[in-house]
Every structure is written in C-alpha cells, then in structure tokens.
All heavy atoms as an XYZ file, in Angstrom:
793
protein
N     -21.119    -12.733     18.364
C     -22.348    -13.012     19.052
C     -23.502    -12.610     18.151
O     -23.555    -11.609     17.514
C     -22.408    -12.157     20.362
C     -23.602    -12.463     21.163
S     -23.399    -11.689     22.831
C     -24.732    -10.503     22.797
N     -24.516    -13.542     18.107
C     -25.690    -13.263     17.310
C     -26.539    -12.155     17.919
O     -26.516    -11.931     19.132
C     -26.561    -14.505     17.288
C     -26.000    -15.623     16.466
C     -27.005    -16.814     16.383
O     -28.214    -16.594     16.432
O     -26.510    -17.936     16.284
N     -27.313    -11.509     17.024
C     -28.236    -10.504     17.520
C     -29.334    -11.278     18.357
O     -29.678    -12.397     18.017
C     -28.912     -9.788     16.351
C     -27.990     -8.878     15.668
O     -27.037     -8.369     16.307
O     -28.193     -8.535     14.496
N     -29.848    -10.583     19.345
C     -30.912    -11.160     20.154
C     -32.205    -11.298     19.316
O     -32.493    -10.364     18.560
C     -31.171    -10.340     21.381
C     -30.724    -11.008     22.678
S     -31.271    -10.113     24.109
C     -30.016     -8.922     24.253
N     -32.905    -12.389     19.546
C     -34.184    -12.526     18.836
C     -35.241    -11.558     19.424
O     -35.082    -10.997     20.472
C     -34.662    -13.971     18.991
O     -35.182    -14.215     20.312
N     -36.256    -11.408     18.629
C     -37.403    -10.612     18.988
C     -38.004    -11.116     20.278
O     -38.387    -10.310     21.159
C     -38.407    -10.567     17.862
C     -39.638     -9.749     18.051
C     -40.573     -9.856     16.877
C     -41.940     -9.261     17.197
N     -42.903     -9.494     16.148
N     -38.043    -12.415     20.424
C     -38.695    -13.045     21.602
C     -37.766    -12.780     22.813
O     -38.280    -12.428     23.900
C     -38.815    -14.571     21.379
C     -39.849    -14.846     20.274
C     -39.291    -15.250     22.691
C     -41.279    -14.251     20.485
N     -36.440    -12.922     22.637
C     -35.524    -12.655     23.724
C     -35.641    -11.243     24.207
O     -35.698    -10.915     25.417
C     -34.041    -12.998     23.393
C     -33.806    -14.485     23.246
O     -34.652    -15.271     23.724
O     -32.742    -14.833     22.709
N     -35.734    -10.276     23.273
C     -35.862     -8.868     23.639
C     -37.146     -8.675     24.371
O     -37.103     -7.884     25.392
C     -35.824     -8.012     22.336
C     -34.446     -7.990     21.688
S     -33.169     -7.264     22.711
C     -33.722     -5.568     22.873
N     -38.240     -9.270     23.980
C     -39.525     -9.097     24.691
C     -39.386     -9.711     26.082
O     -39.929     -9.101     27.041
C     -40.648     -9.858     23.904
N     -38.724    -10.832     26.179
C     -38.542    -11.429     27.538
C     -37.745    -10.541     28.434
O     -38.102    -10.353     29.596
C     -37.789    -12.798     27.400
S     -38.837    -14.079     26.666
N     -36.668     -9.922     27.911
C     -35.905     -9.035     28.758
C     -36.643     -7.775     29.167
O     -36.549     -7.232     30.213
C     -34.572     -8.657     28.110
C     -33.564     -9.792     28.226
C     -33.098    -10.398     27.053
C     -33.151    -10.225     29.423
C     -32.163    -11.445     27.179
C     -32.217    -11.249     29.540
C     -31.742    -11.877     28.409
N     -37.574     -7.343     28.265
C     -38.446     -6.233     28.563
C     -39.391     -6.614     29.743
O     -39.637     -5.817     30.659
C     -39.260     -5.748     27.329
C     -40.061     -4.515     27.559
C     -40.736     -4.033     26.322
O     -40.301     -4.303     25.163
O     -41.744     -3.303     26.488
N     -39.907     -7.789     29.688
C     -40.752     -8.282     30.733
C     -39.966     -8.305     32.035
O     -40.434     -7.858     33.091
C     -41.375     -9.698     30.383
C     -42.345     -9.576     29.243
C     -42.062    -10.288     31.650
C     -42.734    -10.935     28.645
N     -38.826     -9.009     31.999
C     -37.999     -9.199     33.165
C     -37.652     -7.845     33.836
O     -37.767     -7.650     35.064
C     -36.700     -9.979     32.877
C     -37.084    -11.412     32.493
C     -35.726     -9.902     33.987
C     -35.970    -12.199     31.814
N     -37.243     -6.850     33.025
C     -36.856     -5.547     33.561
C     -38.026     -4.816     34.243
O     -37.914     -4.303     35.349
C     -36.280     -4.692     32.434
N     -39.167     -4.867     33.533
C     -40.324     -4.193     34.098
C     -40.982     -4.802     35.298
O     -41.173     -4.172     36.319
C     -41.370     -3.999     33.023
C     -41.115     -2.763     32.129
O     -41.188     -1.654     32.522
N     -40.606     -3.075     30.922
N     -41.083     -6.143     35.270
C     -41.730     -6.790     36.427
C     -40.734     -6.854     37.603
O     -41.143     -6.922     38.786
C     -42.375     -8.145     36.083
C     -43.454     -7.988     35.041
C     -41.326     -9.168     35.711
N     -39.446     -6.856     37.253
C     -38.429     -6.780     38.343
C     -38.496     -5.493     39.100
O     -38.483     -5.423     40.338
N     -38.708     -4.387     38.334
C     -38.898     -3.060     38.949
C     -40.162     -3.046     39.760
O     -40.194     -2.493     40.835
C     -38.904     -1.957     37.884
O     -37.569     -1.884     37.309
N     -41.228     -3.610     39.204
C     -42.508     -3.670     39.902
C     -42.305     -4.438     41.226
O     -42.758     -3.964     42.289
C     -43.569     -4.397     39.022
N     -41.686     -5.604     41.134
C     -41.532     -6.388     42.398
C     -40.745     -5.617     43.435
O     -41.097     -5.641     44.647
C     -40.806     -7.675     42.040
C     -40.824     -8.627     43.316
C     -40.166     -9.965     43.007
N     -38.804     -9.755     42.570
C     -38.162    -10.419     41.611
N     -38.828    -11.391     41.004
N     -37.003    -10.159     41.290
N     -39.716     -4.864     42.995
C     -38.995     -4.055     43.991
C     -39.844     -3.019     44.663
O     -39.807     -2.774     45.843
C     -37.806     -3.364     43.287
O     -36.885     -4.307     42.849
N     -40.701     -2.350     43.869
C     -41.625     -1.376     44.410
C     -42.590     -2.079     45.436
O     -42.852     -1.460     46.492
C     -42.465     -0.739     43.284
S     -41.570      0.395     42.261
N     -43.098     -3.207     45.080
C     -44.005     -3.898     45.963
C     -43.353     -4.311     47.261
O     -43.971     -4.176     48.338
C     -44.669     -5.123     45.214
C     -45.437     -4.785     43.990
C     -45.406     -5.674     42.974
C     -46.127     -3.588     43.914
C     -46.134     -5.360     41.755
C     -46.819     -3.275     42.688
C     -46.830     -4.149     41.684
N     -42.132     -4.772     47.186
C     -41.363     -5.138     48.380
C     -41.125     -3.927     49.248
O     -41.279     -3.956     50.484
C     -40.077     -5.888     48.065
C     -40.406     -7.246     47.453
C     -39.156     -6.017     49.263
C     -39.219     -7.997     46.840
N     -40.764     -2.769     48.622
C     -40.596     -1.545     49.338
C     -41.880     -1.155     50.007
O     -41.911     -0.663     51.156
C     -40.080     -0.499     48.454
C     -38.617     -0.635     48.033
C     -38.144      0.459     47.004
O     -38.729      1.563     47.081
O     -37.263      0.126     46.175
N     -43.011     -1.347     49.333
C     -44.316     -1.008     49.928
C     -44.577     -1.774     51.156
O     -45.081     -1.314     52.164
C     -45.423     -1.235     48.878
N     -44.249     -3.094     51.106
C     -44.373     -3.920     52.312
C     -43.553     -3.373     53.501
O     -44.062     -3.275     54.584
C     -44.008     -5.406     51.957
C     -45.036     -5.995     51.018
C     -43.850     -6.261     53.292
C     -44.646     -7.332     50.430
N     -42.313     -3.048     53.145
C     -41.462     -2.429     54.251
C     -42.048     -1.144     54.838
O     -42.089     -0.950     56.016
C     -40.078     -2.208     53.717
C     -39.294     -3.473     53.392
O     -39.638     -4.507     53.993
O     -38.318     -3.410     52.641
N     -42.500     -0.253     53.910
C     -43.119      0.947     54.337
C     -44.346      0.720     55.169
O     -44.633      1.388     56.147
C     -43.413      1.855     53.109
C     -42.169      2.406     52.395
C     -42.521      2.950     51.040
C     -41.520      3.515     53.281
N     -45.181     -0.205     54.797
C     -46.400     -0.564     55.513
C     -46.073     -1.004     56.880
O     -46.709     -0.616     57.893
C     -47.281     -1.552     54.757
N     -45.045     -1.795     56.993
C     -44.546     -2.261     58.306
C     -44.118     -1.131     59.178
O     -44.144     -1.277     60.441
N     -43.625     -0.093     58.598
C     -43.216      1.129     59.374
C     -44.368      2.085     59.598
O     -44.181      3.118     60.201
C     -42.083      1.858     58.563
C     -40.829      1.041     58.389
C     -39.852      1.662     57.446
O     -40.048      2.829     57.055
O     -38.875      0.981     57.080
N     -45.536      1.702     59.195
C     -46.713      2.569     59.351
C     -46.804      3.699     58.381
O     -47.673      4.593     58.535
N     -46.025      3.653     57.308
C     -46.012      4.769     56.332
C     -46.953      4.343     55.185
O     -46.531      3.988     54.056
C     -44.632      4.981     55.833
C     -43.621      5.442     56.917
C     -42.211      5.575     56.359
C     -41.258      5.984     57.491
N     -39.889      5.977     57.036
N     -48.218      4.375     55.440
C     -49.261      3.873     54.605
C     -49.308      4.647     53.286
O     -49.383      4.039     52.170
C     -50.672      3.794     55.278
C     -50.551      2.817     56.481
C     -51.731      3.419     54.327
C     -51.722      2.894     57.396
N     -49.326      5.954     53.293
C     -49.411      6.760     52.076
C     -48.243      6.451     51.131
O     -48.386      6.304     49.928
C     -49.497      8.227     52.408
C     -50.771      8.671     52.998
O     -51.802      7.843     52.892
O     -50.817      9.739     53.632
N     -47.034      6.384     51.730
C     -45.857      6.055     50.936
C     -45.949      4.650     50.396
O     -45.511      4.393     49.233
C     -44.559      6.211     51.801
C     -44.231      7.643     52.190
C     -43.023      7.740     53.071
O     -41.993      7.218     52.625
O     -43.130      8.267     54.155
N     -46.424      3.739     51.132
C     -46.547      2.364     50.729
C     -47.514      2.305     49.545
O     -47.242      1.613     48.499
C     -47.079      1.474     51.858
N     -48.658      2.992     49.651
C     -49.621      2.996     48.544
C     -49.040      3.641     47.261
O     -49.335      3.210     46.171
C     -50.916      3.657     48.948
C     -51.675      2.829     49.962
C     -52.927      3.522     50.525
O     -52.960      4.794     50.549
O     -53.896      2.862     50.886
N     -48.189      4.647     47.474
C     -47.548      5.328     46.335
C     -46.635      4.358     45.628
O     -46.529      4.339     44.402
C     -46.794      6.552     46.831
O     -46.066      7.137     45.783
N     -45.833      3.558     46.440
C     -44.912      2.590     45.793
C     -45.702      1.481     45.080
O     -45.261      1.030     44.032
C     -44.062      1.941     46.889
C     -43.099      2.922     47.513
C     -42.187      3.634     46.535
N     -41.130      2.715     46.105
C     -40.409      2.873     45.014
N     -40.599      3.939     44.252
N     -39.491      2.002     44.686
N     -46.874      1.062     45.570
C     -47.709      0.097     44.859
C     -48.185      0.697     43.517
O     -48.075      0.009     42.526
C     -48.869     -0.371     45.760
C     -49.874     -1.165     44.912
C     -48.376     -1.213     46.935
N     -48.543      1.942     43.606
C     -49.044      2.561     42.365
C     -47.896      2.652     41.335
O     -48.163      2.401     40.102
C     -49.593      3.957     42.647
N     -46.708      2.971     41.793
C     -45.611      3.037     40.887
C     -45.286      1.636     40.324
O     -45.032      1.457     39.148
C     -44.341      3.529     41.621
C     -43.134      3.737     40.821
C     -41.924      4.240     41.521
O     -42.030      4.671     42.733
O     -40.780      4.229     40.969
N     -45.247      0.659     41.220
C     -45.014     -0.712     40.786
C     -46.036     -1.241     39.776
O     -45.754     -1.969     38.866
N     -47.293     -0.778     40.016
C     -48.387     -1.220     39.049
C     -48.072     -0.790     37.672
O     -48.358     -1.504     36.693
C     -49.712     -0.632     39.572
C     -50.876     -0.992     38.744
C     -51.304     -2.506     38.809
O     -50.905     -3.128     39.805
O     -52.019     -2.877     37.932
N     -47.548      0.438     37.473
C     -47.212      0.906     36.130
C     -46.119      0.017     35.480
O     -46.271     -0.342     34.345
C     -46.738      2.353     36.186
C     -47.837      3.302     36.589
C     -49.086      3.177     35.790
O     -49.106      3.285     34.552
N     -50.226      2.924     36.488
N     -45.095     -0.305     36.217
C     -44.083     -1.301     35.667
C     -44.690     -2.619     35.327
O     -44.454     -3.246     34.334
C     -42.939     -1.482     36.686
C     -41.997     -0.308     36.816
C     -41.881      0.360     38.059
C     -41.196      0.044     35.747
C     -41.020      1.429     38.141
C     -40.282      1.107     35.884
C     -40.165      1.811     37.088
N     -45.499     -3.093     36.285
C     -46.208     -4.385     36.155
C     -47.004     -4.448     34.890
O     -46.991     -5.394     34.128
C     -47.009     -4.786     37.347
C     -47.556     -6.121     37.318
C     -46.849     -7.269     37.603
C     -48.891     -6.331     36.895
C     -47.363     -8.545     37.475
C     -49.447     -7.613     36.763
C     -48.660     -8.690     37.082
N     -47.815     -3.404     34.685
C     -48.676     -3.337     33.540
C     -47.924     -3.375     32.217
O     -48.295     -4.000     31.163
C     -49.620     -2.111     33.592
C     -50.730     -2.199     34.636
C     -51.437     -0.853     34.752
C     -51.695     -3.327     34.404
N     -46.805     -2.664     32.204
C     -45.927     -2.687     30.961
C     -45.416     -4.097     30.694
O     -45.474     -4.567     29.562
C     -44.758     -1.699     31.141
O     -45.290     -0.370     31.397
C     -43.841     -1.666     29.949
N     -44.928     -4.736     31.721
C     -44.391     -6.113     31.520
C     -45.552     -7.066     31.177
O     -45.402     -7.972     30.320
N     -46.693     -6.918     31.825
C     -47.837     -7.797     31.542
C     -48.335     -7.595     30.120
O     -48.765     -8.577     29.449
C     -48.940     -7.495     32.579
C     -50.036     -8.482     32.579
N     -51.224     -8.351     31.861
C     -50.083     -9.685     33.252
C     -51.922     -9.402     32.072
N     -51.320    -10.190     32.940
N     -48.311     -6.362     29.634
C     -48.792     -6.073     28.284
C     -47.843     -6.747     27.275
O     -48.320     -7.310     26.266
C     -48.857     -4.600     28.019
N     -46.566     -6.705     27.548
C     -45.609     -7.359     26.650
C     -45.866     -8.855     26.602
O     -45.819     -9.489     25.539
C     -44.144     -7.040     26.999
C     -43.105     -7.581     26.134
C     -43.260     -7.238     24.699
C     -42.886     -5.795     24.364
N     -42.871     -5.444     22.940
N     -46.117     -9.449     27.819
C     -46.432    -10.859     27.867
C     -47.687    -11.138     27.093
O     -47.747    -12.163     26.332
C     -46.517    -11.243     29.353
C     -46.706    -12.756     29.574
N     -47.921    -13.291     29.925
C     -45.856    -13.763     29.478
C     -47.762    -14.546     30.076
N     -46.518    -14.902     29.769
N     -48.697    -10.263     27.215
C     -49.957    -10.420     26.451
C     -49.693    -10.482     24.930
O     -50.337    -11.227     24.237
N     -48.777     -9.594     24.507
C     -48.491     -9.582     23.053
C     -47.871    -10.927     22.610
O     -48.176    -11.401     21.546
C     -47.429     -8.502     22.773
C     -47.942     -7.094     22.904
C     -46.835     -6.103     22.748
O     -45.709     -6.373     22.238
O     -47.026     -4.890     23.234
N     -47.054    -11.528     23.409
C     -46.478    -12.812     23.157
C     -47.547    -13.935     23.055
O     -47.511    -14.772     22.222
C     -45.336    -13.184     24.135
C     -44.166    -12.222     24.002
S     -42.964    -12.523     25.339
C     -42.317    -14.053     24.785
N     -48.474    -13.824     23.992
C     -49.632    -14.798     24.028
C     -50.464    -14.683     22.729
O     -50.786    -15.649     22.119
C     -50.435    -14.667     25.245
C     -49.645    -15.158     26.458
C     -51.769    -15.453     25.179
C     -50.303    -14.808     27.798
N     -50.704    -13.400     22.386
C     -51.517    -13.141     21.134
C     -50.708    -13.635     19.926
O     -51.378    -14.165     18.985
C     -51.774    -11.612     20.993
N     -49.473    -13.445     19.916
C     -48.599    -13.926     18.806
C     -48.758    -15.486     18.725
O     -48.960    -16.027     17.575
C     -47.158    -13.616     19.079
C     -46.205    -14.079     18.055
C     -44.739    -13.740     18.424
O     -44.524    -12.864     19.214
N     -43.782    -14.441     17.855
N     -48.666    -16.172     19.762
C     -48.856    -17.577     19.795
C     -50.242    -18.054     19.372
O     -50.417    -18.911     18.519
C     -48.497    -18.165     21.205
C     -48.621    -19.671     21.327
C     -47.327    -20.382     20.932
O     -46.237    -19.783     20.985
O     -47.471    -21.616     20.621
N     -51.214    -17.286     19.819
C     -52.655    -17.628     19.475
C     -52.910    -17.418     18.046
O     -53.809    -18.057     17.484
C     -53.558    -16.768     20.376
N     -52.198    -16.500     17.432
C     -52.394    -16.202     15.969
C     -51.682    -17.163     15.073
O     -51.743    -17.060     13.847
C     -51.987    -14.791     15.619
O     -50.586    -14.657     15.677
N     -50.986    -18.135     15.688
C     -50.361    -19.170     14.899
C     -48.825    -19.020     14.744
O     -48.180    -19.910     14.167
N     -48.262    -17.932     15.281
C     -46.820    -17.713     15.206
C     -46.245    -18.345     16.450
O     -46.266    -17.723     17.547
C     -46.496    -16.213     15.076
C     -45.062    -15.948     14.826
C     -44.729    -14.496     14.686
O     -45.626    -13.677     14.455
O     -43.535    -14.127     14.914
N     -45.608    -19.431     16.276
C     -45.070    -20.194     17.434
C     -43.991    -19.425     18.196
O     -43.095    -18.830     17.580
C     -44.479    -21.537     16.931
C     -43.921    -22.388     18.056
N     -44.745    -22.918     19.080
C     -42.675    -22.779     18.358
C     -43.998    -23.588     19.911
N     -42.763    -23.506     19.546
N     -44.106    -19.438     19.519
C     -43.133    -18.834     20.382
C     -42.327    -19.988     20.983
O     -42.858    -20.818     21.707
C     -43.743    -17.968     21.501
C     -42.693    -17.471     22.444
C     -44.552    -16.831     20.890
N     -41.069    -20.089     20.633
C     -40.260    -21.214     21.099
C     -39.900    -21.062     22.591
O     -39.376    -19.997     23.000
C     -38.902    -21.204     20.289
C     -38.032    -22.415     20.559
C     -38.678    -23.726     20.076
O     -39.337    -23.665     18.981
O     -38.468    -24.717     20.751
N     -40.301    -22.050     23.400
C     -39.969    -21.967     24.796
C     -38.447    -21.926     25.028
O     -37.678    -22.579     24.297
C     -40.559    -23.275     25.393
C     -41.503    -23.748     24.378
C     -41.002    -23.272     23.051
N     -38.023    -21.186     25.976
C     -36.599    -21.049     26.355
C     -36.465    -20.730     27.807
O     -37.445    -20.377     28.452
C     -35.973    -19.919     25.533
O     -36.484    -18.648     25.945
N     -35.294    -20.897     28.315
C     -35.031    -20.567     29.746
C     -35.343    -19.086     29.986
O     -35.885    -18.756     31.055
C     -33.616    -20.896     30.107
C     -33.361    -22.396     30.037
C     -33.194    -20.376     31.495
C     -34.154    -23.250     30.987
N     -35.042    -18.234     29.055
C     -35.271    -16.812     29.195
C     -36.787    -16.601     29.330
O     -37.220    -15.787     30.155
C     -34.682    -15.968     28.113
C     -33.145    -16.067     28.102
C     -35.090    -14.516     28.152
C     -32.394    -15.509     26.964
N     -37.563    -17.193     28.457
C     -39.025    -17.048     28.530
C     -39.598    -17.600     29.840
O     -40.387    -16.919     30.513
C     -39.688    -17.729     27.343
C     -41.202    -17.768     27.334
C     -41.787    -16.335     27.338
C     -41.748    -18.512     26.100
N     -39.096    -18.736     30.287
C     -39.514    -19.287     31.561
C     -39.170    -18.392     32.688
O     -39.991    -18.150     33.549
C     -38.903    -20.704     31.758
C     -39.478    -21.681     30.708
C     -39.110    -21.218     33.195
C     -38.685    -22.984     30.616
N     -38.013    -17.826     32.649
C     -37.612    -16.835     33.704
C     -38.513    -15.630     33.659
O     -38.870    -15.110     34.770
C     -36.130    -16.464     33.464
C     -35.569    -15.513     34.492
N     -35.487    -15.769     35.854
C     -35.139    -14.219     34.379
C     -35.032    -14.707     36.483
N     -34.822    -13.772     35.619
N     -38.758    -15.127     32.509
C     -39.662    -13.905     32.383
C     -41.001    -14.212     33.023
O     -41.575    -13.374     33.761
C     -39.772    -13.517     30.915
N     -41.591    -15.356     32.678
C     -42.918    -15.680     33.266
C     -42.824    -15.906     34.747
O     -43.760    -15.582     35.504
C     -43.452    -16.923     32.525
C     -43.860    -16.556     31.060
C     -44.567    -17.719     30.357
O     -44.334    -18.880     30.628
O     -45.456    -17.340     29.514
N     -41.765    -16.508     35.200
C     -41.580    -16.732     36.679
C     -41.487    -15.331     37.351
O     -42.107    -15.139     38.431
C     -40.270    -17.503     36.893
C     -39.976    -17.745     38.335
O     -40.875    -18.268     39.077
O     -38.856    -17.331     38.784
N     -40.750    -14.416     36.800
C     -40.604    -13.109     37.400
C     -41.977    -12.394     37.403
O     -42.298    -11.701     38.336
C     -39.572    -12.268     36.623
C     -38.157    -12.824     36.777
C     -37.742    -12.921     38.212
O     -37.676    -11.961     38.902
N     -37.460    -14.151     38.691
N     -42.735    -12.541     36.326
C     -44.080    -11.941     36.220
C     -44.968    -12.462     37.358
O     -45.600    -11.675     38.082
C     -44.680    -12.264     34.856
C     -46.057    -11.703     34.557
C     -46.038    -10.168     34.389
C     -46.681    -12.372     33.365
N     -44.971    -13.775     37.559
C     -45.779    -14.367     38.607
C     -45.325    -13.908     39.971
O     -46.151    -13.675     40.886
C     -45.815    -15.837     38.523
C     -46.553    -16.401     37.264
S     -46.663    -18.199     37.193
C     -44.989    -18.703     37.278
N     -44.032    -13.820     40.177
C     -43.450    -13.412     41.446
C     -43.909    -11.957     41.763
O     -44.295    -11.689     42.893
C     -41.925    -13.552     41.398
O     -41.352    -12.996     42.574
N     -43.812    -11.144     40.763
C     -44.188     -9.704     40.972
C     -45.693     -9.651     41.346
O     -46.057     -8.839     42.220
C     -43.934     -8.914     39.717
N     -46.472    -10.438     40.647
C     -47.944    -10.413     40.983
C     -48.190    -10.875     42.388
O     -48.983    -10.337     43.084
C     -48.667    -11.326     39.965
C     -50.161    -11.197     40.140
C     -50.941    -11.857     38.977
O     -50.370    -12.734     38.341
O     -52.113    -11.522     38.818
N     -47.468    -11.897     42.846
C     -47.605    -12.311     44.208
C     -47.175    -11.256     45.194
O     -47.909    -11.041     46.224
C     -46.696    -13.575     44.441
O     -47.169    -14.561     43.552
C     -46.813    -14.090     45.848
N     -46.085    -10.560     44.932
C     -45.701     -9.482     45.872
C     -46.690     -8.330     45.835
O     -46.884     -7.669     46.840
C     -44.266     -9.019     45.635
C     -43.244     -9.860     46.270
C     -42.540    -10.751     45.552
C     -43.044     -9.716     47.627
C     -41.528    -11.550     46.203
C     -42.099    -10.495     48.283
C     -41.298    -11.391     47.568
N     -47.326     -8.088     44.703
C     -48.368     -7.054     44.609
C     -49.521     -7.401     45.564
O     -49.984     -6.509     46.305
C     -48.866     -6.918     43.157
C     -49.944     -5.925     43.031
C     -50.437     -5.977     41.548
C     -51.755     -5.226     41.485
N     -52.422     -5.463     40.171
N     -49.974     -8.630     45.484
C     -51.026     -9.091     46.349
C     -50.625     -8.952     47.837
O     -51.395     -8.467     48.669
C     -51.471    -10.536     46.039
C     -52.064    -10.594     44.624
C     -52.382    -11.097     47.070
C     -52.194    -11.956     44.068
N     -49.418     -9.386     48.138
C     -48.938     -9.275     49.540
C     -48.792     -7.870     49.993
O     -49.170     -7.570     51.155
C     -47.591    -10.022     49.680
C     -47.620    -11.543     49.577
C     -46.149    -12.148     49.506
C     -48.422    -12.130     50.731
N     -48.341     -6.964     49.090
C     -48.230     -5.599     49.544
C     -49.598     -5.054     49.852
O     -49.744     -4.334     50.878
C     -47.641     -4.768     48.418
N     -50.641     -5.376     49.123
C     -51.937     -4.934     49.441
C     -52.427     -5.399     50.773
O     -53.018     -4.663     51.515
N     -52.090     -6.716     51.060
C     -52.524     -7.248     52.328
C     -51.775     -6.567     53.457
O     -52.370     -6.279     54.539
C     -52.215     -8.794     52.395
C     -52.933     -9.601     51.344
C     -54.458     -9.640     51.670
C     -55.121    -10.581     50.688
N     -56.554    -10.556     50.864
N     -50.471     -6.349     53.357
C     -49.736     -5.634     54.383
C     -50.270     -4.228     54.630
O     -50.308     -3.783     55.753
C     -48.256     -5.643     54.012
C     -47.478     -6.851     54.493
C     -47.420     -7.990     53.694
C     -46.773     -6.853     55.732
C     -46.713     -9.079     54.111
C     -46.106     -7.970     56.139
C     -46.078     -9.119     55.329
N     -50.563     -3.540     53.565
C     -51.112     -2.221     53.722
C     -52.479     -2.254     54.416
O     -52.678     -1.395     55.334
C     -51.252     -1.519     52.325
C     -49.811     -1.213     51.761
C     -52.098     -0.197     52.405
C     -49.799     -0.782     50.328
N     -53.315     -3.195     54.083
C     -54.596     -3.332     54.805
C     -54.359     -3.596     56.283
O     -55.050     -2.991     57.142
C     -55.398     -4.490     54.183
C     -56.000     -4.122     52.819
O     -55.969     -2.919     52.416
O     -56.404     -5.109     52.102
N     -53.453     -4.442     56.577
C     -53.156     -4.745     58.009
C     -52.617     -3.536     58.721
O     -52.956     -3.276     59.856
C     -52.116     -5.876     58.108
C     -52.622     -7.239     57.822
C     -51.486     -8.279     57.756
C     -53.655     -7.699     58.841
N     -51.733     -2.733     58.059
C     -51.183     -1.504     58.621
C     -52.287     -0.501     58.906
O     -52.235      0.178     59.902
C     -50.103     -0.948     57.745
N     -53.220     -0.425     57.991
C     -54.374      0.513     58.159
C     -55.202      0.116     59.384
O     -55.622      0.956     60.180
C     -55.282      0.513     56.930
C     -54.635      1.270     55.780
C     -55.603      1.233     54.587
C     -55.070      1.991     53.375
N     -55.936      1.858     52.185
N     -55.371     -1.198     59.615
C     -56.181     -1.677     60.719
C     -55.432     -1.384     62.044
O     -56.015     -1.137     63.072
C     -56.485     -3.119     60.610
C     -57.470     -3.433     59.554
C     -57.729     -4.949     59.379
C     -58.736     -5.172     58.242
N     -58.858     -6.616     57.947
N     -54.127     -1.424     62.010
C     -53.304     -1.245     63.245
C     -53.164      0.241     63.563
O     -52.795      0.558     64.677
C     -51.892     -1.856     62.993
O     -52.030     -3.230     62.829
N     -53.409      1.125     62.587
C     -53.176      2.577     62.763
C     -54.233      3.205     63.632
O     -55.302      2.756     63.834
C     -53.058      3.310     61.448
C-alpha cells in the first residue's frame, strides 16, 4: 500500500475534527431539548474548538491552491468538505435550539 499523500492526510484531519465537532453540536441539541442549557453551551464550545481546527486545515489547503500549488480533487476531499459544511450546519442549529430552550425556560 502506498503512503498517504499530504492532501489525503489533511483531509482525514479535517474529517476527524469536524466529525467530533458535529457530534458535540448534536449532543448540544439533545441537551438543549432536555433544558440543560449550560451543558448544551459547554458542548457547543467544545465542538467549536474541533471545528476551528478542521476549518484551519481546510484554510491551509485553500491557501495552497491560491498560491499556485494545485490540490487534486478526490472523493476524500469532497467528503472532507461535505463533513465541514455539515458540522457548520449543526453548529447553527445547536445555537437555535439553545436559544429556543432559553426562551422556554
């Protein structure tokens, strides 16, 4: 088996981090639904750290492309970007659920 490329490694770093972020955001939604607002906000804060790590790695890849070093599209890269967008969507939803839980409290 060939060694993984630098791009593949970066993609897996994105996938791992934003996957963890998404899990935190989904847990925050569940906690908000149970009225556990402080815990929900804590999970969002934890998820944000994972998200920022994955987002920063994605930013490095964009900068690489912008500087003229072509990043070859692949299924792994597409999956990484899909996971990044999914995590961001759940982050937004978690915030909305927490806001609704605060209004109901």
